[in-house]
N, C-alpha and C positions, 0 to 999 in steps of 0.2 A: 260552561258557557260555549255556545256554538260559534266558531269563527265566521266572520262575514267574508265571503269569497271575494267580493269586490275590493275590500280593503287589503286582503291578502295579495290580490293581483297587483294593486298599486305598489306595494312594497317590493314584489318580485320584479316589476318593471323598473323600479328605481335602481335595484341592484344590477340589472342587466345594462341600464344606461351608464352606470358608473364603470362597469367592466368595459363597455365599448370605448370609453374615453381613456382607458389604461391599456395601451398597446402592449406594454411589457407583460402584463398579466395574461392578455389574450394569447400572446406568443407562447408563454409557458404552459398555458392550459392545453394548447393543441400540439405544440412541438416537443415539449419536454417529455411527455409519455412515449412519443414515437422514438426519440433519440435514446431514452433509457432502455426501452424494450429491445432496441437493436443492440445496444451495448451488452445487456444481460444475455440476450440470445446468442451472440457470438462468444461471450466469455464462458457460457455454460454449454457450449457445443461439445465439449469433451475432447476436442482435438488439441494436440500440443505441437510445438515446434521449437527449435532452438535448445533442446535438452543437451547439455554438454556431457558426453559419454566417453569415457576412456575404454580402449580395447587393447588387451594384451593377448597376442596369439602365441600360445605355448605349444602349439602342435595339435592337429586333429580338429574335429568339429567344423569342417569346411562349410557344411550346410547351415549350421547355426551362425557362423560368421557371415555368410551371405544373407541370411535372414535379417540379422541385425543391421547390416549395411544397407539393406533395401528399405528400411524404415525411415521415411523422410523426416520424422520428428527428431531424430538424433543428429547432432553435430559431433562426429566421431573424431577423437584424437587418438592416434595409434601410439602406443607406448611400448617400451622395451622390457619393463619389469613390473611386478605387482607392487613393489615398494614405491615406484614412481607414481603409480595410480593412487595408492593410499595417501601419499603426500599431497597430491593435487586435490583429492577429495577433501582432505582435512583443511586445506587452505581455502576451500570454497571455489576453486577454479573449475572443478568438475562436479556434476550432480551425481555421478556414480561411475562405476567401472565394471567391466566384465573381463575375467581372466579365463582364457580357454586353455585348460590343462589337458594332458593326454588321458587322464583317468577321471577328472572331475571338472566341473565348471564352477568358478568362484565369482560371486557377485558382491561388489563393495557398494554400499549405499549410504547416502546421507538422508536420514529420515526426518530432517527438519522440514521437509516438504513431502508429506505422505503420498500426495498424488503423483509426484514425479518418481518417487521410489517404487510405487505400485506399477507405474508404466514401464519402468526398466525391468522389474521382476517379471511382469506379465509377458514382455517381449522375449525374454530369455526362456521362460517356461514354454511359450508357444513354439518358439524356434526349435527347442530341443525335442519337443513332442513330435514336430514334423520330421526332424532328422531321424528319430528312432522308429517312426512308423514303418512297419513292414520288415524291421530288422529283428533278428533273433538275438537272444542274450540278455544280460542284466542291463538295467537302466543306468545311465550315467548320472551320478549324484550331483546335486546342486547345493553348494555351500554358500549361504548368505551371511555376510558379515556387515554389521552396521558400524561405520566409522563414527557416526553421530546418531544418537536418538533411538537406540534399540528399545528403550522403554517409554518412548513418547506416545502421548495420546493426541487426539485431534485438538483439544483445548490448548495443549502445549505448543502446537505448531502454529495455530492462528492467534493465540493469546498475545504475543508481542506486537503483532501488527494491529490488533484491536486496541491495545494500549495506546499506540500512536494515533489511531483514528479517533478515539475518545478525547484525547488531549487536543488534537487539532480541531475537532468539531466544536467543542465548547469554548475554546480560546478564540476561535474565529468569530463565533456568534457573539460572544461577550464583547469583544473589541469593536465589532461593527455596530452593535446597538449602542454602546457607550459613546462612541464618536458621533453617532447620529443624534443622540440626546443632547450632547454638547452643542450641536448645531441648532437643533430645533428650539432649545431653551434659551438660546442667545448667549450662553456662556462662552462658546467658542469665539464669537465676535469680540467679546471683552478680552479674552486671553490673547487674541491676535492683535489687539490694540496695545498690548503691553510690550515691553522690550524683548519678549520671548521671540526667538526665531522659529521658523517652521521645524528645523531639525531638532531644536531643543524641546519643542512642544511634543513632537512624535516620540523622541527618545524618552522624555519624562513619562509619557503614557506607557511606553513599553516597559520601562523599569518598574512603574507602579503595578501594572498587571503582571509583571514578572514574579512579584512576590506571591500573588494569587496562583500563578502557574506552578511555582515550586511546590506549594502546598497541595494543589490539585494533582500534580504529577506524582509526588511521593505517596499520596493516599491511594491513587489508582494502582501504582506499582505494588504497594503492600497488599492490596486486595487481590491482585493477580497472583502474587507469589504465595501468600499465606492462605488466602481464601480458596484458590483453585489449584494450588500445588504446582504451578508452572515453575520449572527449575530456574535458578539464577546461578549459572556456572561461571559467569564472568563478574566483573566489578559492578556493584550497584551504582557507584558514582558514574561509571561510563554510560550505563543505561539512562541515568538521570540527566547527564549532560546531553545525550542524544535527544531526549524528550524535550528538554528546555530549548534546544536549538530549533527543533520543529515548532515548538510553541511560539518562539520569537517570530518565526516566519508567518505563523498563523495570525499573530497580533498585527504585524505590519500589513498582511493581506486584508484583514478586517478593516483596518484604518483606511486602506485604499478603496475597498469596495463601498464603504459607507458614503463616499462622495457621490455615488450613483443612486442612492436611495433617499426617498423623502419621507418614509415612514418605516416603522418596525415591520409592518407587513411586507414591504418591499425588500427588507433585509432577508426575511425568511425565504423570499423567492429566489435568492441566490444559492440556497442549499442544493437544489437539483443541478446547478451549474458548477459549483465549487466542490461540494462534498461527495455526492453520489458517484460521479465518474471516478473518483479516487477509490471508492469502495469496490467498484467493478474492475478497474484497470491496474490497481497497484499491488495485487497479490495479497489482499487481506484474507479472503476466504478460499481462493484458488490461485495457483502460481501464475506469474506473469507469462510463463511459457505457454499457457493455455489461451492467452489473448492473441487474436489473429495478428499476423505481422503488419497489416496495414493500419492497425490500431495501436500496435506496440510502441510506435514512436511517441504517442501521447503518454504512455506509461512512463517513459524515460524522462519526461519533463515535469512529472508530478512529484511533490516532496514525499508523499507517503510511501512511494516505492522504495526510496532510499532509507527512510526512517524504519520501515518494516524490515528491510534487509539487515540494517545495522542492529536493531533490537533482537532479531532472531539469532544473529551471530554472537552477540554478547550473552544473551540469556541461555541459549540452547547449546552453544559450542564453547563458551568461555573465551571468545575472541578478545584480544587486547585492542586498544585504540589504534595501534599501528596497522592493524589488519582491516579496520573499517574506515580509515581516513578518507577514501574516495566518497563514501556516503556522507561523511561529515562535511567534506568540502562542498558537496552539492547543496546540502542544507544551509550551509553558511552563505553560499552564493544566492540561494533562493531568498534568504533574509535580506541580503544587501539589495537585491533587485526590487523586492516588494517595498522595502523601507524607502528606497530612492523614489519609487513611483508614488508612494503615499505622500512623501515630502513635496514632490514637484506639483502634485495635483491639489494640494491643500491651498486654498485661497485665503488671502489676508482679509478680503472683504467678503462677508457673508451676506448675501441678499435675502 
């Protein structure tokens, strides 16, 4: 059957008219691709800054020291001994350290971020090559020692952050669509007419979806550990607690966002606004240090930054809860903020 071009044109014009009346969709069609390409472009520029590097000067290699100090990507902390450097790297306060010995150069690395470890190793290698250029005699050996992650692969370093991303994404979408359906089907109005308060209603939903989130989180964690061989050097319960705290924030955020949507299609439109910036800015596939400084402030207010940091510390380094409590505090604060916002915006009368 040959399509009638006139009727096809009528349908096309109808779609265009509908889009013209939906300003939110028009804005996303034209603005979202521009914003996302800018974010991806800067994040993938390959430039880093804010890499915390320890430097122990044990004598000699003045040219190498000057080379390292000249690299603007490094925030250098001068230390008195290699043991201090090792302790700070193991605590996560340094991304790596360089020990300048009279007969060798030792590099201490945390390979839970392969990009940062590669940047430190590359800087030492290039600086030492420049120092030795034109000099006779044997080369100065470089000894590389991994405080964490000597046997890690790429999936190991990005797996924990992807785990957080998967849980956050599906929990957010599920909560937003479910709240929207309650509103569009009229059941939300009936519930609001009952003795239930807004706080009780939101809490009940979060507890209900929390059961689903527990199953989802446990399943995803098992697939990551046993399916892909990502190490679990810390407590699985600590990892699960981190995921559930992230999921609770995603549930509350979904409840909040659902108030601004009138259809499931409009809920999907929030994905470029809520989800994709976290993929780009929160250190999922590349470190936060590679995000330009004028965008990094956004990274530090997004929950996936802290969830990814905590999950990497637990799974790859065996960190206890006492070491990741700042990340957990932020995730808890994010939940309280989004829960409060969702509760305040929920209306008792649904028009």
